[in-house]
N, C-alpha and C positions, 0 to 999 in steps of 0.2 A: 547720448548713452555710450559708454565705453564698451569695448568687446566683452569685458568681464560682466558688465550689467546685462548685456544681451544674452550671454550664456546662462546667467542666473535665471533670467525670465523664461527662457526656453526650458530650462531644467524644471522650474516650478510648474509651467503649463503641462509638460509631459507627465509629471508626477500626479497632478490633479486628474488628468485624463485617464490615468491607469487605476484610479481608486476603485471604480466598480469592478474591474477585473480582479484586483487584489481582494476585494470582499468576497467574490465568488470562490476564489481559491481558498480563502480563510474558512468559508462555510464547508467546503469539501474536507479540509483537514480536521476541523473540530466537530462537525455534525456528521458528515458523510462517513468518514472512517470510523468515528466513534460508534455510531449506531449500527453500522454494518456488522460490527462484532458482537452485538447484543443477542445473537441467536442462542447462546448457551443459557439454559433455563435458570441457573443460579449464579450467573456471572455478569449480570447487567451493570451493576455498580462499577465493577472493575473495568469493564469494556469501555464505558463512557468516561469514568473518572480518571483512570490511569492514562487513557488516551489524551485527556486534557493536560495531565501532569507532564507526560513525555513531550507533547507538542509545545507547551509553554517553555520548557527547558530547552528543547531542541532548536526552536527558532532563534533563541538568543545565541546559543553556541554556534549554530550554522551561520548567522549573520557575521559573527566575528571571524570564523575560519574562512568562509568564502571570500571575504574582502581583505584578508591579510595580504593578498597578492596585489591589491589595488589601493594602497593607502595614499592620501594626499597630505604632505607635510606631517607624516606620522599619525594621521587621523583617518578614520573611516567616514566617508560621506554617506549618510543614510538617505535612501530614496525609496519610493514605492516599489520600483523594480527590484531593488536589493531585498526588500522585505518579502516580495513574492518568491525570490530565489531562496530565502531563508525558510519559507514555508515548504518549498520543494525539498530542501534537505531534510526537513522533518518528516516528509512523506515516506522517505526510505525507511525510517525507523518504525513508522506505523505499519508499513507493509510487513516488516520483519516481526513486529509485535504479534501479528496475526498467526505466524508460524508457531510461536511459543505461548499462545494465549492460554491462560489458566494454569500454567505449569511453572511460573516464575514469580518472584517477589518484586515489589516496586523498586527495591534497591538494585536488584539484578538488572531490571529494565533501564534504570537511570544509567548504570554502568554501560549497558549496551548502547544507549543513546549517545553517550559521550564518545565511545570508541567508534561507533558506526558512522556518525557524522564526520568525525576526523578522517576516516578512511574514504568516505564518500567525497569529501572536498578535495582530497589528493587526486582521486580518480577523475573527478569532474574537471579539475584544472588540467590534467594531462590530456583528457579526451577532447574537451571543448577548446581550451586555450592553446595547447601545444600542437595537437594533431588536427585541429580545426574541423572536427567532426560535426556534422549537422544532426542534431537530435533535439529539435525544438520542443517536442512533447515528452522527451526523456524516456522513451521506451526502454532504452539501454541503461542510461545512467541512473535512473530512479527505479523503474519497475523491475527490470531484470536484476539489477544490483540488489535492491531491497529484498526481493524474493529469495535469491540464492544465498544472500547473507543470512537471512532468517532460517533457511533450510539447513545451512551449515551449523548454525547455533543449535538448532533443534536436534541435529544428529549427535552433537557432542553431549547435549543434555538428555539423551535418550533414557527413558524410564522403562525398564523391563516389567515393572509392576503394572504399567498401563497397556501392556501388550494386547490384552483382551478388552480394552476399553475401560470406561469408568461410568458409574451410574449417573453422574452429573454431566457427562460429555454428550449432551443431546439438547434438543430444543422442545419447547411446548408452543401451543398456538400463539400466545401473545408475544413470546420472545422472537419468533420468526416474523411477526407483524412489525415489531420494533425494528428489526434488522432491515426490513424493506424500506423503512424511512431513510436509512443510510443509503440504500441502493438508489432510490429515486433522486435524492439530493446529488449524489455523485453523477448519475446519468444526466441530470439536467445541466450541471455546471461543468461537465468535462470539456466542452468546447472552449470555455474560458481557460481551463488548465493547459490545454494544448496550444493555445494561441497567446498566452499571457506575455511571453518574452519574444514572440516572433517580431520580425521587422515590421513597423507600422506600414499600412497600405495593403497592397495586393497579397503579400505573403501572410499577413495576419488574417485577412479575410479568407484566404484559401485554407488556413489552419482551422478556422471555425467551420467552414463548409465541409471540408473533408472529415472532420470529427463528427459532425452532425450526421452525415450519411453513413459513416462507418458504424456508429452506435445504433442507428435505426436498423440497418441490415443485420448487425450482430444480435440484436434483441430477437428478431424473427428467427434467425438461425438457432439461437439458444432454446427458444420455445419449441421449435420443430424437433430438434435433436433430443431434448429432454423427453418429449412425448414418445419418440422412437425407442429410446433405451430403457424407459420405465415400463413396468407391467401394466397392461390394460390401457396403454396410451395416456396415462395420467402424467401430470406435471410434478416435478420435484422442486420444492421451494428453494432448496440449496442452489440448484442450477439457476433459477430465476434471480436469486439475490446476487449471484456472482458472475455467471457467464454472460449475462446481458451487458456487463461493463467491459468485457474483454476487448471489444472493438475500439474503445477509447484508448486502451493501453497500446494495442497493436498498431494503430495508425499514427501514434505519437511521433516517431522518428521522421516520417515523411509527410507530416501534417501540412507543412508549408510548401511542399513540393507540388508541381503541376501534374498530379496523378489523375485528375478528373474524378467526378463522382463515381464512375464505374470502378476505378482502381480502389477508391476508398471503400466502396461497398464490398468488393472482392476480399479486401483485407478483413473487413468486419465479419463477413460470413465465415471465413476461415477461422477467425479467432473464436467466434461463438461456438463452432463445432468442436474445435480441439479443447476448448475450456470445459464444455459440458462432458465430453468423453473422458477428459482427465478426471473430473470429479467422480464420475461413475466407475471408472476402471483403474485409473493410475494411482489415485490416492491410497487405496487399500494395498497396492503393491509396494509403494514407497514405505508404508508402515510395516508391512510384514517381511519384506525382503531386504530393505536397506536400513531399517530402523529409524526412519524419518517420520516422526509423528507431527504432521502438519495440521494443526487444529482448524485453521480457517481455509485451508486449501489455497494458500497464496501461490503455490506452484502453478495452479490452473488459471488463476485470475491475473497474476502479474508475471510469473516466471516464463511459461511457454508463450503467452502473447507478447511479452517483452522481447523474447528472442525472435518471434515472428516479425515484430516491428523492426528489429535490427536487420533482419534478412530482407525485408521489404525496402528498407532504406538503402541497402547495398544494391538491390536490383534497380531502384529508382535512380540512384546515382549513375549506374552503368548505362541507363537509358537516357541520361542527360536531362532529367526532370528538374534539376536545380543547378544553376551555374556555380562553378568553383567547388563542387563536391566530388571527391574521389571515392570510388567504390572500395579501393584498397584501404584507405584511411577509415572508411565506415566499418569495414571488417575489423580493423585494429581496435576501433572504439568498442565494438561488441565484445571482442576477446578480452580487452582490458577490464571492462566492467564485470565480466564473469570471473576473471581471475582475481581481481581485488575483492570481489564479494565472497568467493569461496575461501580464499586464504584468510581474509580478515574475519570472516564468520567463524572459522575454526579456532583462530586465536582468541577471539572474543568469547566464544563458548567455553574454552578452557578456563579463562579468567572468571566467567560467571559460575563455573562449576565449583569454585572454591567454597567449602562448606559454610562459612560464616556469613554469607549474604542473605540468609533467611529464606532459602528455597523451601516451598511448602512440601510436606510429605505427600506421598501418593494418595492417601485417603482424603486429603484436604484439597486436592486439585479441583479446579473448575468450581470453586465455592467462594462466594464473596465474604462469608462470615469470618474467614481467617484473617482478613485485613480490614474489614469494614464492620461498623455497627449496623446490623440488618434488622429492621423493625419486626418482620415476620419471624425471624429466628428467635428474637426475644419472646415473642408471643408463644411460639412452639415450646421453648424451654420452660416458660411459666406454666403452660398447660401440662407439660410432662411432670413438673414438680407437684402440681396441684392434684392431678388425677392418676399419675403413673403408679404410685404405690398401692392405691385403692384398687385399681384395675388388676394389678398383679396379684394382690391378696384374694380378690374375688375369683380370679381364674384358678388359683391354687385350691381354693375351697371347693 
């Protein structure tokens, strides 16, 4: 065998061995994120359906842009690892989608996907390739970036007419139950997400173990905090759907570092507490004081835990938990991700605000029927046409 043949065989073996991890990440993108956003009572079709649309478009665009820096003879060599990275680029868009859920058209969201992945790839190349920042679970480059990009877009697209809420901006029993499907899938597969691109061997195993412990500790902290901040000690399903996942976000940056289970659990507990408190107290303040209408609360699930993950990575680097990692460059990676997200989000929001992209009016927000054929809507209309006039005449009589 020539050296080229050996290289090709190793490439194929590595790709096949990564297939289960790729499938885990794929499930998170298409089922986890999609169903997590089905909590709105009249927006389930859009949550799952548009999630699929954006992800299918985004992974293709991300695969092209992420690998434009690494072409071989003018071509991109496709591998399982590169497909996983393309899914990661799509995750940033789906996070941002949560911030503007129910208030944008599919065309607006496709434009956001195109621009956000472009900006994400530039930032990722700068942070990972040039600054050599360690962010294996992408707390900074995916979660913090996606959250603050989406919040910046939401600020530009602020709707005064929704200042006091909307009748459809809420959940019912079955919609919250569907959303928990997304939560459970994300919770189960998050160790694969954080370890997917880690160096094989001990670093990859550490990433799985650290994420495992962080998620478990975070879930307990979220349940406890939710019971403390709610009346009569009851649990709030919004907290359980989201804050239980914050540990996976927060431990991402230092997932492959030697922080020990204690360190991972400390990160998870902190993430669970700040995420739950954010949902209870901070989200209303962002809406009323700053004009940021964050539909899914991505600031609490991805934004603050993403920053926490970046800070944990800086501390872990300073304590020598991973060789060759500089705390200064880790800080630069966090600053770069936040800067690109906020500036890019503001520019993207201004482009999305152009009137002819089909943005739904205030009264039709959070409603599938404006973009989808909804069976129950057709039945209601038929019922109204059949009995509406008779009921009206009977009442008048």
